[in-house]
NUTIVO-734292 format. One line per field, with one value per residue: x, z, y of N, C-alpha, C in turn; residue number from 1; residue in one letter; chain. Coordinates in steps of 0.05 Angstrom, whole numbers, plus 5000, padded with zeros to 4 digits. Layout:
! residues N
n.xx = c(X, ...)
n.zz = c(Z, ...)
n.yy = c(Y, ...)
ca.xx = c(X, ...)
ca.zz = c(Z, ...)
ca.yy = c(Y, ...)
c.xx = c(X, ...)
c.zz = c(Z, ...)
c.yy = c(Y, ...)
num = c(NUM, ...)
residuo = c(A, ...)
cadena = c(A, ...)
END
This chain:
! residues 142
n.xx = c(6091, 6047, 6066, 6067, 6013, 5996, 6023, 6000, 5946, 5951, 5968, 5923, 5885, 5908, 5911, 5860, 5815, 5774, 5735, 5706, 5693, 5669, 5610, 5554, 5515, 5480, 5433, 5441, 5461, 5424, 5378, 5364, 5411, 5438, 5482, 5529, 5581, 5645, 5707, 5771, 5838, 5901, 5941, 5980, 5965, 5938, 5884, 5813, 5745, 5695, 5637, 5581, 5532, 5484, 5438, 5447, 5436, 5443, 5420, 5414, 5393, 5360, 5368, 5420, 5431, 5444, 5426, 5437, 5427, 5455, 5522, 5559, 5608, 5652, 5674, 5626, 5584, 5540, 5472, 5434, 5414, 5391, 5436, 5458, 5481, 5516, 5526, 5571, 5582, 5644, 5674, 5705, 5741, 5764, 5765, 5801, 5810, 5808, 5762, 5691, 5658, 5644, 5625, 5601, 5594, 5544, 5550, 5600, 5657, 5700, 5704, 5729, 5723, 5710, 5675, 5690, 5664, 5653, 5624, 5626, 5623, 5603, 5558, 5552, 5555, 5610, 5635, 5688, 5725, 5761, 5818, 5876, 5895, 5870, 5799, 5732, 5664, 5616, 5557, 5492, 5441, 5375)
n.zz = c(7040, 7074, 7120, 7108, 7102, 7154, 7183, 7159, 7175, 7231, 7235, 7218, 7256, 7304, 7293, 7295, 7336, 7391, 7415, 7469, 7501, 7474, 7453, 7430, 7395, 7379, 7408, 7461, 7483, 7476, 7512, 7580, 7629, 7695, 7737, 7778, 7798, 7804, 7773, 7793, 7785, 7808, 7772, 7777, 7766, 7805, 7812, 7823, 7816, 7852, 7894, 7883, 7899, 7860, 7816, 7763, 7695, 7633, 7567, 7512, 7446, 7391, 7343, 7342, 7376, 7439, 7506, 7564, 7632, 7650, 7648, 7591, 7568, 7602, 7659, 7709, 7766, 7776, 7768, 7718, 7667, 7607, 7562, 7496, 7445, 7396, 7382, 7365, 7350, 7354, 7365, 7338, 7300, 7258, 7273, 7295, 7351, 7422, 7449, 7457, 7433, 7414, 7437, 7414, 7439, 7433, 7455, 7472, 7477, 7445, 7384, 7376, 7422, 7455, 7484, 7507, 7506, 7539, 7538, 7575, 7587, 7638, 7639, 7655, 7636, 7616, 7617, 7590, 7600, 7570, 7600, 7638, 7678, 7692, 7685, 7695, 7689, 7716, 7696, 7709, 7676, 7674)
n.yy = c(1970, 1961, 1984, 2038, 2048, 2037, 2077, 2123, 2115, 2119, 2172, 2200, 2185, 2205, 2258, 2278, 2314, 2330, 2384, 2392, 2434, 2475, 2510, 2473, 2492, 2553, 2552, 2538, 2583, 2625, 2663, 2684, 2705, 2705, 2742, 2709, 2701, 2732, 2745, 2762, 2784, 2800, 2804, 2767, 2716, 2689, 2694, 2682, 2657, 2690, 2688, 2730, 2779, 2802, 2835, 2836, 2822, 2786, 2781, 2739, 2740, 2707, 2733, 2751, 2793, 2826, 2842, 2880, 2895, 2942, 2970, 2951, 2956, 2951, 2912, 2906, 2902, 2930, 2951, 2983, 3029, 2998, 2967, 2951, 2906, 2867, 2798, 2743, 2677, 2647, 2603, 2554, 2505, 2532, 2585, 2644, 2648, 2635, 2635, 2622, 2659, 2728, 2793, 2854, 2914, 2966, 3016, 3033, 3077, 3065, 3035, 2987, 2959, 2899, 2844, 2781, 2713, 2650, 2586, 2537, 2465, 2461, 2492, 2544, 2612, 2651, 2715, 2751, 2807, 2862, 2878, 2898, 2862, 2796, 2791, 2775, 2751, 2706, 2673, 2645, 2608, 2631)
ca.xx = c(6066, 6030, 6078, 6058, 5984, 5994, 6031, 5979, 5922, 5957, 5969, 5896, 5872, 5919, 5907, 5833, 5811, 5747, 5736, 5681, 5688, 5656, 5581, 5545, 5502, 5471, 5409, 5451, 5468, 5401, 5363, 5371, 5431, 5442, 5509, 5532, 5608, 5662, 5735, 5790, 5865, 5919, 5961, 6000, 5954, 5926, 5856, 5793, 5718, 5683, 5608, 5573, 5503, 5477, 5414, 5456, 5429, 5450, 5402, 5421, 5370, 5365, 5375, 5447, 5433, 5447, 5417, 5447, 5415, 5477, 5543, 5570, 5635, 5672, 5663, 5612, 5561, 5519, 5449, 5426, 5401, 5398, 5454, 5455, 5503, 5513, 5545, 5577, 5596, 5669, 5687, 5706, 5769, 5773, 5766, 5826, 5805, 5805, 5736, 5668, 5646, 5650, 5604, 5609, 5574, 5536, 5552, 5628, 5670, 5719, 5690, 5743, 5717, 5696, 5674, 5690, 5649, 5656, 5602, 5637, 5604, 5590, 5533, 5553, 5566, 5631, 5642, 5715, 5728, 5788, 5831, 5905, 5895, 5846, 5774, 5710, 5640, 5603, 5528, 5477, 5417, 5350)
ca.zz = c(7034, 7098, 7140, 7100, 7108, 7183, 7191, 7150, 7192, 7257, 7233, 7216, 7282, 7325, 7284, 7301, 7363, 7398, 7434, 7483, 7516, 7457, 7452, 7407, 7377, 7391, 7425, 7488, 7491, 7475, 7537, 7601, 7647, 7719, 7748, 7803, 7808, 7790, 7773, 7795, 7787, 7811, 7751, 7783, 7759, 7829, 7814, 7823, 7816, 7879, 7893, 7884, 7900, 7841, 7799, 7735, 7676, 7605, 7551, 7485, 7428, 7367, 7320, 7344, 7393, 7467, 7522, 7591, 7649, 7661, 7630, 7577, 7558, 7621, 7680, 7731, 7777, 7780, 7750, 7709, 7641, 7590, 7540, 7476, 7428, 7379, 7388, 7344, 7359, 7339, 7374, 7319, 7293, 7238, 7284, 7306, 7379, 7440, 7462, 7442, 7418, 7421, 7438, 7407, 7451, 7417, 7469, 7480, 7462, 7425, 7366, 7377, 7448, 7453, 7508, 7497, 7523, 7538, 7549, 7580, 7593, 7664, 7634, 7663, 7616, 7627, 7601, 7594, 7593, 7564, 7622, 7641, 7693, 7686, 7697, 7682, 7705, 7710, 7697, 7706, 7660, 7690)
ca.yy = c(1983, 1960, 2002, 2065, 2049, 2038, 2104, 2141, 2112, 2130, 2201, 2210, 2181, 2222, 2285, 2286, 2321, 2340, 2406, 2390, 2458, 2494, 2505, 2457, 2511, 2578, 2549, 2536, 2610, 2643, 2664, 2704, 2696, 2722, 2743, 2695, 2702, 2751, 2737, 2784, 2775, 2823, 2803, 2746, 2690, 2676, 2701, 2660, 2667, 2694, 2692, 2758, 2783, 2823, 2831, 2840, 2800, 2788, 2765, 2734, 2736, 2691, 2750, 2760, 2816, 2821, 2864, 2879, 2915, 2957, 2976, 2928, 2962, 2942, 2895, 2919, 2886, 2949, 2949, 3009, 3030, 2975, 2971, 2931, 2900, 2844, 2776, 2724, 2653, 2644, 2579, 2532, 2499, 2551, 2612, 2653, 2657, 2613, 2639, 2612, 2681, 2756, 2813, 2881, 2933, 2989, 3042, 3039, 3099, 3054, 3015, 2962, 2946, 2874, 2827, 2753, 2695, 2621, 2570, 2510, 2443, 2465, 2505, 2572, 2630, 2668, 2739, 2760, 2835, 2871, 2893, 2890, 2837, 2779, 2798, 2763, 2746, 2680, 2676, 2621, 2612, 2633)
c.xx = c(6047, 6040, 6068, 6028, 5980, 6001, 6010, 5954, 5927, 5958, 5941, 5882, 5882, 5916, 5879, 5831, 5782, 5750, 5709, 5674, 5673, 5626, 5574, 5531, 5491, 5448, 5417, 5455, 5443, 5385, 5374, 5390, 5434, 5470, 5510, 5560, 5624, 5692, 5753, 5818, 5883, 5941, 5982, 5989, 5940, 5896, 5838, 5765, 5708, 5653, 5602, 5543, 5496, 5452, 5421, 5448, 5439, 5431, 5411, 5396, 5378, 5375, 5404, 5451, 5435, 5437, 5426, 5434, 5437, 5498, 5554, 5599, 5658, 5659, 5651, 5590, 5537, 5497, 5441, 5411, 5410, 5416, 5452, 5481, 5496, 5533, 5548, 5591, 5621, 5683, 5685, 5736, 5781, 5777, 5794, 5822, 5803, 5778, 5714, 5655, 5654, 5625, 5615, 5587, 5568, 5544, 5581, 5640, 5689, 5704, 5704, 5738, 5701, 5696, 5673, 5675, 5656, 5631, 5611, 5615, 5591, 5563, 5532, 5566, 5588, 5637, 5670, 5718, 5757, 5798, 5860, 5908, 5870, 5821, 5751, 5686, 5627, 5573, 5516, 5451, 5393, 5326)
c.zz = c(7059, 7119, 7134, 7107, 7138, 7193, 7183, 7168, 7220, 7256, 7232, 7243, 7304, 7318, 7290, 7330, 7367, 7419, 7447, 7499, 7499, 7456, 7427, 7386, 7393, 7411, 7455, 7500, 7494, 7501, 7556, 7621, 7670, 7729, 7775, 7815, 7792, 7794, 7774, 7798, 7789, 7790, 7755, 7777, 7782, 7832, 7814, 7823, 7845, 7876, 7896, 7884, 7882, 7825, 7769, 7718, 7648, 7590, 7523, 7469, 7403, 7343, 7322, 7361, 7422, 7482, 7551, 7607, 7665, 7640, 7617, 7568, 7576, 7644, 7703, 7740, 7782, 7759, 7743, 7683, 7624, 7567, 7521, 7460, 7410, 7387, 7364, 7357, 7342, 7346, 7354, 7313, 7274, 7250, 7296, 7334, 7396, 7455, 7444, 7425, 7428, 7420, 7431, 7418, 7433, 7429, 7477, 7464, 7441, 7409, 7367, 7404, 7443, 7480, 7496, 7516, 7518, 7549, 7553, 7586, 7620, 7662, 7642, 7641, 7630, 7607, 7609, 7583, 7587, 7587, 7624, 7656, 7686, 7700, 7681, 7701, 7696, 7715, 7696, 7691, 7679, 7673)
c.yy = c(1984, 1980, 2031, 2069, 2051, 2066, 2124, 2140, 2124, 2160, 2213, 2207, 2200, 2251, 2296, 2293, 2331, 2362, 2407, 2415, 2479, 2489, 2490, 2474, 2535, 2574, 2547, 2564, 2628, 2640, 2684, 2691, 2715, 2719, 2728, 2696, 2722, 2743, 2762, 2772, 2800, 2823, 2782, 2718, 2676, 2681, 2677, 2673, 2668, 2699, 2722, 2760, 2807, 2815, 2835, 2816, 2807, 2771, 2764, 2728, 2721, 2707, 2761, 2785, 2808, 2846, 2859, 2900, 2930, 2962, 2950, 2932, 2952, 2927, 2912, 2901, 2904, 2945, 2978, 3008, 3007, 2984, 2947, 2927, 2877, 2823, 2758, 2700, 2649, 2618, 2557, 2527, 2519, 2579, 2618, 2664, 2632, 2615, 2627, 2634, 2708, 2773, 2840, 2900, 2956, 3016, 3049, 3062, 3089, 3032, 2988, 2947, 2921, 2860, 2798, 2735, 2666, 2609, 2542, 2490, 2446, 2479, 2534, 2588, 2647, 2690, 2747, 2788, 2842, 2888, 2883, 2864, 2821, 2789, 2787, 2759, 2720, 2684, 2648, 2627, 2612, 2630)
num = c(1, 2, 3, 4, 5, 6, 7, 8, 9, 10, 11, 12, 13, 14, 15, 16, 17, 18, 19, 20, 21, 22, 23, 24, 25, 26, 27, 28, 29, 30, 31, 32, 33, 34, 35, 36, 37, 38, 39, 40, 41, 42, 43, 44, 45, 46, 47, 48, 49, 50, 51, 52, 53, 54, 55, 56, 57, 58, 59, 60, 61, 62, 63, 64, 65, 66, 67, 68, 69, 70, 71, 72, 73, 74, 75, 76, 77, 78, 79, 80, 81, 82, 83, 84, 85, 86, 87, 88, 89, 90, 91, 92, 93, 94, 95, 96, 97, 98, 99, 100, 101, 102, 103, 104, 105, 106, 107, 108, 109, 110, 111, 112, 113, 114, 115, 116, 117, 118, 119, 120, 121, 122, 123, 124, 125, 126, 127, 128, 129, 130, 131, 132, 133, 134, 135, 136, 137, 138, 139, 140, 141, 142)
residuo = c(M, R, A, Y, L, L, I, F, T, L, L, I, L, T, G, C, S, S, D, D, N, K, P, K, D, E, T, E, L, V, G, K, W, K, L, I, E, Q, Y, L, D, L, G, D, G, S, G, D, F, Q, S, I, N, S, N, R, T, V, E, F, F, K, D, G, T, I, E, V, N, G, I, L, C, F, M, S, S, E, V, G, D, K, E, T, G, T, Y, M, I, T, G, S, N, E, A, D, T, T, F, D, G, E, I, I, P, N, T, C, S, S, R, S, A, K, V, Y, F, D, L, P, L, S, G, N, L, I, L, W, Y, Q, C, I, E, G, C, G, Q, K, F, E, K, I)
cadena = c(A, A, A, A, A, A, A, A, A, A, A, A, A, A, A, A, A, A, A, A, A, A, A, A, A, A, A, A, A, A, A, A, A, A, A, A, A, A, A, A, A, A, A, A, A, A, A, A, A, A, A, A, A, A, A, A, A, A, A, A, A, A, A, A, A, A, A, A, A, A, A, A, A, A, A, A, A, A, A, A, A, A, A, A, A, A, A, A, A, A, A, A, A, A, A, A, A, A, A, A, A, A, A, A, A, A, A, A, A, A, A, A, A, A, A, A, A, A, A, A, A, A, A, A, A, A, A, A, A, A, A, A, A, A, A, A, A, A, A, A, A, A)
END
């Protein structure tokens, strides 16, 4: 009987996990973010984030909306007319995604266009765009 109890206890303890890379709540995300780095990969996995000088900003609002001072449908460091969209935090053990959340732009020609985001413990926001090779942008909170 003790052996079964010991095995059961070990299974419960080893089955628990913590995902410290996920945002604790939406308050970490809400606010204005400035583009600081851009990730490019030729498709061979050798890509890395490189510093970039841009005035591009992204702002998350408490009501689940987002505003960007440029194009939101695809990766760009250019600043232009403001575009908007909605966002949803999806990073949980129950979610079917490896990202912390997703953004649905209001202006893309395809309604299925999404931008995914991560908010790691480093504190920088990363937007991941849909492209054949890896591409993303890193933002710092301002």
